[in-house]
C-alpha positions in Angstrom: 0.0 0.0 0.0 3.0 2.3 0.6 3.6 2.6 -3.2 0.0 3.8 -3.7 0.4 6.4 -0.9 3.7 7.6 -2.3 2.0 8.6 -5.6 -1.2 9.8 -4.1 0.5 12.1 -1.6 1.0 15.1 -4.0 -2.8 15.1 -4.6 -3.8 15.0 -0.9 -5.1 18.7 -1.0 -7.4 17.9 -3.9 -8.5 14.7 -2.2 -9.3 16.5 1.0 -11.5 18.9 -0.9 -13.3 16.0 -2.5 -13.7 14.3 0.9 -15.3 17.4 2.4 -17.7 17.7 -0.5 -18.5 14.0 -0.1 -19.0 14.4 3.6 -21.5 17.2 3.1 -23.4 15.2 0.5 -23.4 12.1 2.8 -24.8 14.1 5.7 -27.6 15.4 3.5 -28.5 11.7 2.6 -28.6 10.8 6.3 -31.0 13.7 7.1 -33.7 12.5 4.6 -35.0 9.5 6.6 -35.0 11.5 9.8 -37.1 14.2 8.1 -39.4 11.5 6.8 -39.9 10.1 10.3 -40.6 13.5 11.6 -43.3 14.2 9.0 -45.0 10.8 9.6 -45.0 10.8 13.3 -45.2 14.5 14.3 -46.6 16.6 11.4 -49.2 14.3 9.7 -51.2 13.8 12.9 -51.5 17.7 13.2 -52.8 18.1 9.6 -50.4 21.1 9.1 -49.9 21.0 5.3 -47.7 24.0 5.2 -45.2 22.3 7.5 -45.4 19.2 5.4 -44.5 21.2 2.3 -41.6 22.9 4.1 -40.2 19.6 5.3 -40.7 18.1 1.9 -38.8 21.0 0.4 -36.0 20.5 2.9 -35.9 16.8 1.8 -35.7 17.9 -1.8 -32.9 20.4 -1.0 -30.9 17.7 0.9 -31.3 15.3 -2.1 -30.1 18.0 -4.6 -27.1 18.9 -2.4 -26.2 15.2 -2.1 -26.5 14.6 -5.8 -24.5 17.6 -6.8 -21.9 16.9 -4.1 -21.4 13.4 -5.3 -21.1 14.4 -9.0 -18.5 17.1 -8.1 -16.5 14.8 -5.7 -16.6 11.9 -8.2 -15.2 14.1 -11.0 -12.4 15.2 -8.6 -11.8 11.6 -7.7 -11.5 10.5 -11.3 -9.0 13.3 -12.0 -6.8 12.3 -9.0 -7.0 8.6 -10.0 -6.1 9.5 -13.6 -3.1 11.7 -12.6 -1.9 9.2 -10.0 -1.9 6.4 -12.5 -0.3 8.5 -15.2 2.6 9.3 -12.8 3.0 5.6 -11.9 3.0 4.6 -15.5 5.6 7.3 -16.4 7.9 6.3 -13.6 7.4 2.6 -14.3 8.1 3.1 -18.0 11.2 5.1 -17.2 12.5 2.5 -14.8 11.9 -0.3 -17.3 13.8 1.7 -19.9 16.8 1.9 -17.7 16.8 -1.8 -16.5 19.8 -3.8 -17.7 19.3 -6.6 -20.1 19.9 -9.0 -17.3 17.1 -7.5 -15.2 14.7 -7.5 -18.1 15.5 -11.2 -18.6 14.6 -11.8 -14.9 11.3 -9.9 -15.0 10.6 -11.0 -18.6 9.0 -8.7 -21.2 5.4 -10.1 -20.9 5.5 -9.5 -17.1 6.7 -6.0 -17.5 4.0 -5.3 -20.1 1.4 -6.7 -17.7 2.7 -4.6 -14.8 2.5 -1.5 -17.0 -1.1 -2.2 -18.1 -3.3 -4.3 -16.0 -1.5 -3.7 -12.7 -1.6 0.1 -13.1 -5.3 -0.2 -14.0 -6.0 -2.1 -10.8 -4.4 0.8 -8.9 -6.4 3.3 -10.9 -9.6 1.6 -9.9 -8.8 1.4 -6.2 -7.6 5.1 -6.0 -10.9 6.2 -7.6 -13.0 3.9 -5.4 -11.4 5.0 -2.2 -12.2 8.6 -3.0 -15.7 7.8 -4.1 -16.6 5.4 -1.3 -13.8 5.9 1.3 -15.6 8.8 3.0 -19.2 8.2 1.9 -19.4 4.5 2.9 -17.9 4.9 6.4 -20.0 8.1 7.0 -23.2 6.3 5.9 -22.3 3.3 8.0 -21.4 5.2 11.2 -23.9 8.0 10.7 -26.7 5.4 9.9 -25.9 3.5 13.1 -25.8 6.7 15.2 -29.1 8.0 13.8 -30.7 4.6 14.1 -29.6 4.5 17.7 -31.2 8.0 18.3 -34.4 6.7 16.7 -34.5 3.2 18.2 -31.7 2.2 20.6 -33.1 -1.3 21.1 -33.4 -2.1 17.3 -29.9 -0.7 16.7 -28.5 -3.1 19.3 -30.1 -6.0 17.4 -28.4 -4.7 14.2 -25.0 -4.2 15.9 -25.0 -7.8 17.1 -24.3 -9.0 13.6 -21.4 -6.7 13.0 -18.7 -9.0 14.4 -19.7 -11.7 12.0 -19.5 -9.3 9.1 -16.1 -7.9 10.1 -14.7 -11.5 10.4 -15.9 -12.3 6.9 -14.3 -9.1 5.4 -11.0 -9.8 7.2 -10.7 -13.4 6.0 -11.7 -12.6 2.4 -9.2 -9.7 2.3 -6.4 -11.7 3.8 -6.9 -14.6 1.3 -7.4 -12.2 -1.6 -3.8 -10.8 -1.9 -2.0 -14.1 -2.7 -4.9 -15.1 -5.0 -4.7 -11.9 -7.0 -0.9 -12.1 -7.1 -1.3 -15.6 -8.6 -3.9 -14.2 -11.1 -1.4 -11.5 -12.2 1.3 -14.1 -12.6 -0.9 -16.2 -14.9 -1.8 -13.0 -16.8 2.0 -12.6 -17.4 2.1 -16.1 -18.8 -0.9 -15.5 -21.0 0.6 -12.3 -22.3 3.8 -14.1 -23.1 2.0 -16.8 -25.1 -0.1 -14.2 -27.0 3.0 -12.1 -27.7 5.0 -15.1 -29.0 2.1 -16.2 -31.3 1.5 -12.8 -32.8 5.2 -12.3 -33.4 5.7 -15.8 -34.8 2.4 -16.0 -36.8 4.3 -16.4 -40.1 6.4 -19.4 -39.0 3.4 -21.0 -37.3 1.4 -20.8 -40.5 4.4 -21.9 -42.6 4.9 -25.0 -40.5 1.2 -25.7 -40.0 1.5 -25.6 -36.2 -1.8 -23.8 -35.6 -3.2 -26.7 -33.7 -0.2 -27.0 -31.5 -0.2 -23.3 -30.7 -3.9 -23.4 -30.1 -3.3 -26.1 -27.5 -0.5 -24.1 -25.9 -2.8 -21.1 -25.8 -5.7 -23.2 -24.3 -3.3 -24.4 -21.5 -2.3 -20.8 -20.6 -5.9 -19.7 -20.9 -7.1 -22.5 -18.6 -4.5 -21.7 -16.0 -5.5 -18.0 -16.1 -9.2 -18.9 -15.8 -8.5 -21.2 -12.9 -6.6 -18.4 -11.1 -9.3 -15.9 -11.9 -12.0 -18.3 -10.7 -10.2 -18.8 -7.4 -9.8 -15.1 -6.8 -13.3 -14.4 -8.0 -14.8 -17.1 -5.9 -13.0 -15.7 -2.8 -14.3 -12.2 -3.5 -17.8 -13.3 -4.4 -18.3 -14.9 -1.0 -18.4 -11.5 0.6 -21.8 -10.3 -0.9 -23.9 -13.4 -0.1 -22.4 -13.9 3.4 -22.8 -10.2 4.4 -26.3 -10.2 2.9 -27.2 -13.3 4.9 -26.1 -11.8 8.2 -27.7 -8.5 7.5 -31.0 -10.0 6.3 -31.0 -12.2 9.4 -30.5 -9.0 11.4 -33.3 -7.3 9.4 -35.7 -10.1 10.2 -34.8 -9.7 13.8 -35.3 -6.0 13.6 -38.8 -6.3 12.0 -39.9 -8.9 14.6 -38.7 -6.8 17.5 -40.0 -3.6 15.8 -43.5 -5.1 15.3 -43.6 -6.2 18.9 -42.5 -2.7 20.1 -45.1 -0.9 17.9 -47.8 -3.3 19.1 -46.8 -2.6 22.7 -46.8 1.2 22.1 -43.1 1.4 22.7 -42.3 2.8 19.2 -44.0 4.6 16.3 -44.6 3.7 12.7 -42.5 6.6 11.3 -39.5 5.5 13.3 -39.8 2.0 12.1 -40.0 3.2 8.4 -37.0 5.5 9.0 -35.1 2.7 10.7 -35.6 0.4 7.7 -34.4 3.2 5.5 -31.3 3.5 7.6 -30.9 -0.2 7.6 -30.8 -0.1 3.8 -28.3 2.7 3.9 -26.2 0.7 6.4 -26.5 -2.4 4.2 -25.3 -0.6 1.1 -22.5 1.1 3.1 -21.3 -2.2 4.4 -21.3 -3.7 0.8 -19.3 -0.6 -0.4 -16.8 -1.0 2.5 -16.4 -4.7 1.6 -15.8 -3.8 -2.1 -13.1 -1.4 -1.0 -11.3 -4.1 0.9 -11.7 -6.6 -1.9 -10.4 -4.1 -4.5 -7.6 -3.0 -2.1 -6.4 -6.6 -1.9 -6.1 -6.7 -5.7 -4.5 -3.3 -5.8 -2.0 -4.2 -3.1 -1.0 -7.3 -5.0 -0.5 -5.1 -8.2 1.3 -2.4 -6.2 3.7 -4.9 -4.8 4.5 -6.1 -8.4 5.0 -2.6 -9.6 7.1 -1.8 -6.5 9.4 -4.7 -7.4 10.3 -2.9 -10.6 10.4 0.6 -9.1 12.6 -0.5 -6.2 15.0 -2.5 -8.4 18.4 -0.7 -8.3 20.1 -0.2 -11.6 22.8 -2.8 -11.6 25.1 -1.2 -14.2 26.0 2.0 -12.6 29.5 3.4 -13.4 32.1 1.8 -11.1 35.2 4.0 -10.9 37.2 1.2 -9.3 37.6 -0.4 -12.7 39.3 2.7 -14.2 42.7 3.6 -13.0 44.0 6.6 -15.0 47.6 5.7 -14.1 47.3 2.4 -16.0 45.9 3.9 -19.2 48.1 3.7 -22.3 48.4 6.8 -24.6 48.1 4.6 -27.6 45.4 2.3 -26.2 43.3 0.3 -28.7 39.9 1.5 -29.5 38.4 -1.8 -28.5 40.1 -4.4 -26.3 38.8 -7.7 -24.8 41.1 -9.2 -22.1 40.4 -12.8 -21.1 36.6 -12.2 -21.2 34.2 -15.0 -20.0 30.5 -14.6 -19.6 27.5 -16.7 -18.8 23.8 -15.8 -19.0 22.6 -18.3 -16.4 25.7 -18.5 -14.3 26.2 -22.2 -14.9 28.0 -22.6 -18.2 30.0 -19.9 -20.0 28.5 -18.7 -23.2 31.8 -17.1 -24.2 35.1 -18.0 -22.7 38.6 -16.6 -22.6 38.0 -14.1 -25.4 41.0 -11.7 -26.1 41.6 -9.4 -29.0 42.3 -5.7 -29.6 41.3 -3.3 -32.4 42.8 0.1 -33.2 40.8 3.2 -34.1 39.4 3.1 -37.7 40.0 -0.7 -38.1 37.3 -3.2 -38.9 36.6 -6.4 -37.0 34.7 -9.2 -38.6 33.1 -12.0 -36.5 31.8 -15.2 -38.0 30.8 -18.6 -36.8 28.0 -21.1 -36.4 24.6 -20.1 -35.0 24.7 -19.9 -31.2 28.5 -19.6 -31.1 28.4 -16.4 -29.1 28.9 -13.7 -31.7 26.0 -11.5 -30.6 27.0 -12.0 -27.0 30.3 -10.3 -27.7 28.4 -7.3 -29.1 26.2 -7.2 -26.0 29.3 -7.2 -23.7 31.0 -4.5 -25.8 27.9 -2.2 -25.5 27.6 -3.1 -21.9 24.2 -4.6 -22.1 25.6 -7.3 -19.7 28.7 -7.1 -17.5 31.5 -9.7 -17.9 32.0 -12.4 -15.3 35.7 -12.5 -15.8 38.2 -10.3 -17.6 37.5 -6.8 -19.0 36.1 -5.0 -22.0 37.8 -1.6 -22.7 37.1 1.3 -25.1 39.9 3.7 -25.5 41.7 1.9 -22.7 38.8 2.6 -20.3 36.9 -0.3 -18.8 33.2 -0.1 -19.9 32.1 -0.9 -16.3 33.4 2.6 -15.3 31.4 4.4 -18.0 27.9 5.7 -17.7 25.1 4.5 -19.9 25.1 7.8 -21.8 28.8 7.7 -22.4 28.6 4.3 -23.9 25.5 5.0 -26.0 27.0 8.1 -27.6 29.9 6.1 -28.9 27.9 3.6 -30.9 25.8 3.3 -34.0 24.2 -0.1 -34.1 22.1 -2.1 -36.5 20.8 -5.6 -35.7 19.2 -8.2 -37.8 15.9 -8.2 -35.9 16.0 -4.5 -35.0 12.9 -2.4 -34.4 11.1 0.2 -36.4 8.5 2.4 -34.8 5.1 3.5 -36.2 6.4 6.9 -37.3 8.0 8.6 -40.3 11.2 7.3 -41.8 12.9 10.5 -40.9 11.9 10.1 -37.2 13.0 6.5 -37.1 16.5 7.5 -38.5 16.9 10.5 -36.2 15.7 8.6 -33.2 15.5 11.7 -31.0 19.2 12.7 -31.6 18.4 16.0 -33.2 20.2 15.2 -36.5 20.3 17.7 -39.3 18.5 17.0 -42.7 22.0 16.7 -44.3 23.1 14.1 -41.8 20.0 12.0 -42.4 20.3 12.4 -46.2 23.9 11.3 -46.2 23.1 8.3 -44.0 20.3 7.0 -46.3 22.7 7.4 -49.3 25.4 5.4 -47.5 22.9 2.7 -46.5 21.7 2.4 -50.1 18.2 3.5 -49.0 17.8 6.7 -50.9 16.2 5.3 -54.1 13.4 3.4 -52.5 12.7 6.2 -50.0 12.4 8.7 -52.8 9.8 6.4 -54.4 7.6 6.4 -51.2 4.8 9.0 -50.9 6.3 11.9 -48.9 9.8 10.4 -49.0 11.4 10.7 -45.6 8.0 11.7 -44.2 6.5 8.4 -45.3 4.6 6.9 -42.3 5.7 3.4 -41.3 3.4 0.8 -39.8 4.2 -0.9 -36.6 7.5 -2.7 -36.9 7.8 -1.3 -40.4 5.3 -3.8 -41.7 4.7 -1.8 -44.9 8.3 -2.2 -45.9 10.1 -5.2 -47.4 12.8 -7.0 -45.4 15.6 -5.4 -47.3 14.0 -2.0 -47.1 13.6 -2.3 -43.3 17.3 -3.3 -43.0 18.4 -0.3 -45.0 16.4 2.1 -42.8 17.9 0.5 -39.8 21.4 0.8 -41.3 20.7 4.5 -42.0 19.9 5.0 -38.3 23.2 3.3 -37.4 25.3 5.3 -39.9 23.7 8.7 -39.0 25.6 10.9 -36.6 29.1 9.7 -37.4 29.4 7.1 -34.6 32.8 6.3 -33.1 32.0 2.6 -33.2 29.7 1.1 -35.8 28.2 -2.3 -34.9 26.5 -4.3 -37.7 25.1 -7.5 -36.3 24.0 -9.6 -39.3 22.3 -6.4 -40.5 22.6 -7.1 -44.2 21.2 -10.6 -44.3 18.1 -9.4 -46.3 20.1 -7.5 -48.9 21.1 -9.0 -52.2 24.8 -9.4 -52.9 25.1 -6.4 -55.2 23.4 -4.0 -52.6 25.5 -5.6 -49.8 28.7 -4.9 -51.9 27.7 -1.3 -52.5 26.9 -0.8 -48.8 30.4 -2.2 -47.8 32.0 0.0 -50.3 30.2 3.1 -49.0 31.2 2.3 -45.5 34.9 1.9 -46.5 34.9 5.2 -48.4 33.0 7.3 -45.9 33.9 5.9 -42.5 37.3 4.3 -43.0 40.0 5.7 -40.7 37.6 7.5 -38.3 35.0 4.9 -37.4 35.8 1.6 -35.9 33.6 -1.1 -37.3 32.5 -4.4 -35.8 30.6 -6.6 -38.2 28.9 -9.9 -37.3 28.0 -11.8 -40.5 27.2 -15.1 -41.9 28.6 -14.2 -45.3 32.3 -14.3 -45.9 32.0 -11.6 -48.4 30.8 -9.2 -45.7 33.9 -9.5 -43.6 36.7 -10.7 -45.9 38.3 -7.2 -46.1 38.3 -6.7 -42.3 41.5 -5.9 -40.6 40.9 -8.7 -38.1 38.5 -11.6 -38.3 37.4 -13.8 -35.4 36.1 -17.2 -35.9 33.9 -18.1 -32.9 32.8 -21.7 -32.1 31.1 -22.8 -28.9 31.9 -19.5 -27.3 35.6 -19.7 -28.0 38.0 -18.2 -30.6 39.0 -21.0 -32.9 40.8 -18.7 -35.4 41.8 -15.1 -35.7 43.6 -13.0 -38.4 43.1 -11.7 -41.8 41.1 -13.4 -44.5 44.2 -14.9 -46.1 45.6 -16.0 -42.7 42.4 -17.8 -41.8 42.1 -19.6 -45.2 45.5 -21.0 -44.5 45.2 -21.8 -40.8 41.6 -22.2 -39.8 39.7 -25.2 -41.2 36.3 -24.0 -40.1 36.8 -20.6 -41.8 38.0 -22.3 -45.0 35.0 -24.7 -44.9 32.6 -21.8 -44.7 34.5 -19.9 -47.4 34.5 -22.9 -49.8 30.8 -23.5 -49.2 29.8 -19.9 -49.9 32.2 -18.7 -52.6 34.4 -21.6 -53.7 38.1 -21.8 -52.8 39.2 -21.0 -56.3 37.2 -17.8 -56.5 38.5 -16.5 -53.3 42.1 -17.2 -54.1 
């Protein structure tokens, strides 16, 4: 609950104003049965019509004030709930944006999506409900009991007798509700994951005819979620019938005792009518209080899940202990890996004992079988993960001593499965960096994207669909390459980013990079094609997370059987030589 209070606190003033308005409206509601009792028991027997009209007008005035007060207070409550949820979502999104890759792996993307949507919605509901009912329901409950006691102390004692039973029900249901709603949200995460995987992989599912298998997987996730929802719903649904049961038993007792008292001349008809009105008010107030507790248990579960993300410390802060200026070399390599080992799961190393260095302006090529660890090296270089052993240095400085912004500004990166946003081509290339039109134009020319962009309606202002769905695979890669080349990065990372390009376009791209970036930009190219890296200053052959060959193209042809095998299969040994 502390996370909700933290975000509601700035709006306490507005909430207090809404509570005061709610309180006034609630008091007006409580006066109406009392006036009705007075009319029936005291005025009607006298036959004074004018006094009846006056009291009727007072009842109407109370009703109008109550209605207007509720409308105004509810609008204020909705505004506070909206602003609170907006602030939570903004902070949560910001925190997620700065989580390390390792932390995102732990939370999982579907879970983060669920926390940002359904969990924040649960908090939105309870913040609004507490403001709408948090004052009104207790006031109606307490005020109704007090006024009932003033009217009929004996009947009120009968009503109060059932209160301990009702409080026990509310306590048990609320206590059981928090873990049940936590389980429900966990199953929602799993459901989100399955839906996400199916929508992203719909093409391969259709291509392999696996619709039935995926339908079964979805059904399993759906059944698990339904079971969790059913358990949580069953728990919360017990409150209404049990409370109604106890209250109606109390009402039966009230009517029996009231009838006896009226018959004995100990009470009056108007008081009994007013008492039953207050009983209805108390009943509705109790139901509202119960709903607040039930919704609060759901919101607390959601707030705890959100709090886990908000309170997660950023685990890749700059650590100055890794940078000793006295040990820096004046001619330090641009990129240097020293005995680097890393494991995603902490059990088996995904890359092991990796060492190499690259001078400024040189090009590094990385090749090897799928799953060999090529992309892992890129992730370590860009400090998406921290190494378990050894060090990764840029300009002689350990990346663990650099801030996120320092590292990001050095890189231009394009990945095979990179992302395009539903915005203009120009915005996707600029990516919030404030690039000039000349820089963007030069980038699309270097990336061989200028011709197809010119043919699009609006050119650079052409609106892309989500994930660039209205572009072909090769066109998407060239827009992504334009984004990487724009802004003259110190280090250019191309991770299998030309796989969708034909050989002629790929050759022109490599030529443009050599002509325009050679000598000033250090390039790291991960590729499956020998032709993409054969002119690199240093080529690493990675297999099972280890370097099995390093050197130039000619060196590897002579000394690395795996590289020669790949070369022969792609290009033919005679052609290469």
